C-alpha positions, 0 to 999 in steps of 0.5 A, a space after each residue: 500511499 501518497 497517490 492512492 492511500 491518503 487521497 482515498 482515505 481522506 475522501 471517504 472520511 470527508 465525503 462519506 464519513 459513515 460509509 466505512 469504519 475507521 479501522 477499515 480506512 486504516 487497513 486501506 492505508 496500511 495496504 497502500 504502504 506495502 510493496 507489490 508482489 513479485 509475481 504480479 509485476 512479472 505476470 502483468 508485464 509479460 501479459 502486456 508484452 513488456 520487458 520482463 527482466 526490467 520488471 523483475 529488477 524493479 520488483 526486487 528493488 521495490 521489495 528490498 526497499 519496502 523492508 525499510 520504507 514500510 515501517 517508516 511510513 506506518 510510523 509516520 501515519 499511525 505513530 507508535 501503535 495502531 488501534 484496530 478492533 479484532 472481533 
């Protein structure tokens, strides 16, 4: 989230304030806080000819850490609750 989510949402907020609604920017920030999926890590690594076993270990560790890191990041960015309009 610190390399992609925050810079991207701040860029849109600063330079294109009416381009995207705030709820969509909040959703983008939430999306960048989530860990990657195991199948995408394996698929992209095997397609590139990389070490699949290492990618699997990395994906498993990332997803286990994501259980604890994701709620902490969301609490840091949004506080105790998030106001998103549902249609």
